[in-house]
N, C-alpha and C positions, 0 to 999 in steps of 0.2 A: 501818394507821391508827394515828396516834399522838394520844393526848390529853394535853395540858398543863394543869397546874393544881397545886393544893395539896390533899393528901390529906384534910386536915380541913376543907376548905371545904365547907359545906352544898350549894352548887350543884354542885360537882364531884361530891359524893357522889350527888346526883340524877342527874346525867349518867351517871356509871358504872353506876348501877342500870339506867338505861333501856337502855344499850348491853349490859349484861349479859343482861337480860330479852329483848332483842331477838336474842340470840345473835351480836352482832357482836364480832368479836375485835379487840383493840387493845392497844397497849403504853401504859404510863402513865409520864408524866414528871413527877415532883415537883419543882417549883422549889425547894422548901426543902431537899430531900434531894439532888437531882441537879443543882441550879444552874440558873443562866440562860445560855443559849447567846446571845451578843450578836448573831451572824449571824441566828438564828432570829427574834429579837426585832425585829431591823431589817426582815426580811422580812415579818413580821406587821404591823409599823407601815406598811410601804409598802402591803401589800394592804388593810388594813382602815382605815388612817388612825391615826396616833398618838393622836389624841383619843379613839378607840374603844378601843384597847388599854390606855391608861392608865385605870385605875379611880380615879375621883375621888369615888366614893360611899363607899368603904370607910373603916373607922376608921384604918387605916394612913396614908392620905392626909391624913385630918383631923389626925392626930397629928404630921404633918411641920412643921417649922419654917416660918414664914409665908415667910421668905426663901427657902427651898428650893422651896416651891409656886410662889412668884412668879417664880422664874428658869425655869419650864417654860413656854417660848413656842414651841418647835418641837419637831421629831422627836428631835433630839439631846438636848435637855434632858429630854425625857420618858424616852428610853431610858436615860440616866444614872440617873435616879431609879428607873425600875423595876429596873434590874440591882441597885441598892444595896438596894432594898425590893421583893422579889418579890410581896409581897402587894398592891402596887399594880397588877399585871398583871390585867387582866380575865379572869376564868374561866368555863368552860374555853375553851380553844382546840384545835380538832381539825384535825389536818393529815391530810387523806383522801388517797385514791388520786386522785380526780378534782376534789375541791373541799375547800376549808378552811372552818370554821365557827368563830365566835366567840360566846361566851355560850350559855346553854342555854335553848331554847325547845321543849318537848316537841312541841308541833303542828308547828313547823316541822320538827324532826328527824324525826318520823314521816312527813311528806311526802318528806323527803330520802330516808329509807329506802325508801319506795315507788318513788321514781324511780331508786334506785340510787346516788344521790349521796353517802350517807354509808356508806363502806365502806373 
């Protein structure tokens, strides 16, 4: 299993703590340190929808120039912004053996663990 995010993100910290306490092994990919794989980003956008993968609630998005934000009208535009600004990628994204997840919801993750989907 692989967990994608940014090490300093509070939500990612909570997700990592959850997995550690549950005894789930995973590899961590830090977008800031390890970069953003465009192919993975395209697959995540196709699976979850680019509107879900693009984090429009964060400060990085709000700090972007209006013209940059206004130009995001499709997956290609969103992916270009996320590649240049990794903090605009919703976190965490989990690439699991049987299923992928986006965002951290402790109750949903607990149910996924019980079903064997989070591994």
